[in-house]
C-alpha positions as CSV (number, residue, x, y, z in Angstrom):
1,M,-11.6,73.5,21.8
2,G,-12.1,74.3,18.3
3,K,-10.8,72.4,15.3
4,L,-7.7,73.8,13.4
5,T,-8.1,75.2,10.1
6,D,-6.5,73.4,7.4
7,K,-3.9,75.8,7.5
8,E,-3.6,75.6,11.0
9,E,-3.1,71.9,10.3
10,L,-0.4,72.6,7.4
11,F,1.7,74.3,10.0
12,C,1.5,71.6,12.8
13,R,2.7,69.2,10.6
14,A,4.9,70.8,8.8
15,Y,6.7,71.7,12.7
16,Y,6.9,68.3,13.6
17,E,8.4,67.7,10.4
18,N,10.9,70.3,10.0
19,G,11.5,69.2,13.4
20,G,10.4,71.9,15.6
21,N,11.2,74.8,13.8
22,A,7.9,77.4,13.4
23,T,9.3,79.7,11.0
24,A,10.2,76.8,8.6
25,A,6.3,75.5,9.0
26,Y,4.9,79.1,9.0
27,L,6.6,79.5,5.5
28,V,5.3,76.1,4.8
29,M,1.6,77.3,5.4
30,V,2.1,80.7,4.3
31,P,4.9,79.6,0.6
32,N,4.2,83.3,-0.8
33,S,4.7,85.3,2.0
34,K,6.0,88.8,1.4
35,A,6.5,89.5,5.1
36,K,10.1,90.3,6.8
37,P,12.4,87.4,8.8
38,E,11.3,89.6,11.5
39,S,8.0,89.3,10.7
40,I,7.6,85.9,10.1
41,N,9.4,85.0,13.3
42,Q,6.6,86.7,15.2
43,L,3.8,85.3,13.3
44,A,5.3,82.0,14.1
45,S,5.6,82.5,17.3
46,R,1.9,83.7,17.7
47,L,0.8,80.3,16.7
48,M,3.0,78.6,18.7
49,S,1.5,80.2,21.8
50,N,-2.3,78.9,20.3
51,V,-3.4,76.3,22.7
52,K,-5.0,74.3,19.7
53,I,-1.6,74.4,17.7
54,M,0.3,73.0,20.6
55,S,-2.2,70.3,21.7
56,R,-2.1,69.6,18.0
57,I,1.7,69.3,17.9
58,D,1.7,67.2,21.2
59,E,-1.0,65.0,19.5
60,L,1.6,64.4,16.9
61,K,4.5,63.9,18.5
62,A,2.8,61.1,20.7
63,Q,1.4,59.4,17.5
64,A,5.0,59.3,15.6
65,S,6.5,57.8,19.4
66,V,3.3,55.4,19.4
67,V,4.4,54.3,15.0
68,A,7.8,54.2,16.8
69,S,7.3,52.0,19.4
70,A,5.3,49.8,17.5
71,K,6.4,49.8,14.0
72,F,10.5,50.0,15.1
73,N,10.1,48.8,18.3
74,I,12.1,51.5,19.8
75,T,11.1,53.0,22.7
76,V,11.8,56.0,24.7
77,E,14.1,54.5,27.0
78,Q,16.2,53.6,24.0
79,R,16.6,56.8,22.8
80,L,17.3,58.2,25.2
81,R,20.5,55.6,25.9
82,W,21.3,57.0,22.6
83,L,21.7,60.5,23.1
84,K,23.1,59.3,26.3
85,E,25.9,57.7,24.3
86,I,26.3,60.3,22.1
87,V,27.0,62.9,24.6
88,E,29.3,60.5,26.1
89,A,31.3,60.2,23.3
90,G,31.2,64.2,22.4
91,V,32.5,64.9,25.9
92,A,35.4,62.1,24.9
93,T,39.0,63.0,24.3
94,Y,41.8,62.2,21.3
95,V,44.6,63.4,20.7
96,D,45.0,65.5,17.1
97,G,47.9,64.7,14.7
98,T,49.8,67.9,17.0
99,G,49.8,66.0,20.3
100,S,47.3,68.3,21.4
101,K,44.4,66.6,23.0
102,R,41.0,67.7,22.1
103,R,36.9,67.3,22.6
104,E,35.4,64.9,19.8
105,N,31.7,66.7,19.6
106,L,30.7,69.2,21.6
107,A,27.8,70.5,18.8
108,A,26.8,66.6,18.9
109,A,26.6,66.6,22.8
110,R,24.6,69.6,23.2
111,S,22.4,68.6,20.6
112,A,21.8,65.4,21.9
113,I,21.0,67.3,26.3
114,Q,18.5,69.2,24.5
115,T,17.0,66.6,22.4
116,M,16.7,64.3,26.0
117,N,15.6,67.4,27.3
118,E,12.7,67.9,25.4
119,M,11.7,64.2,25.9
120,L,11.8,64.4,29.4
121,G,9.5,67.9,29.2
122,V,12.3,69.8,30.2
123,T,12.4,73.0,27.8
124,D,13.5,76.4,27.4
125,G,9.8,77.3,26.2
126,D,7.7,76.5,28.8
127,K,8.8,79.9,30.9
128,K,6.4,79.7,33.5
129,E,8.2,76.3,34.7
130,R,11.7,78.1,33.9
131,K,13.7,77.2,37.0
132,T,17.2,79.2,37.4
133,Y,20.2,77.0,38.6
134,N,23.4,78.1,39.8
135,V,26.3,76.4,37.6
136,T,30.0,76.5,38.2
137,L,32.3,75.2,35.6
138,S,36.1,75.1,35.4
139,V,38.2,75.0,32.6
140,K,41.4,73.9,31.9
141,D,43.9,72.7,29.7
142,A,43.2,69.3,28.3
143,S,47.3,69.1,27.0
144,E,48.2,69.3,30.8
145,D,45.8,66.7,31.9
146,G,49.3,63.9,31.5
147,A,48.2,61.6,29.3
């Protein structure tokens, strides 16, 4: 596998530093781009399909994990525990000022679940390995929960 160009390396680092946002990473790599947003998204996506770039991003993630474990004694297990706590808090209920039951923060719960999936290698981006699951949800009025 060949070496990355300076711009490709910049893209990889920017991708990692921007929390996995390929479009933002592309704009760091090409700050004065005059391309339309749709074109930038396509160009960023094309870079993400490059095996060399994906390998380098994986290396950066691995390096960060080693540093976090060594420097801050933060293991993957600890991160997963924290994320689990966020999920549990996010789906908990509280009673608002009007006496209605509300969910704490479903957006935080969803984000934590997504992060846990990414840490465990279960991502939407891996279309070759994507599996289909049937999920049935039932919704009921929280105010009728009897609390």
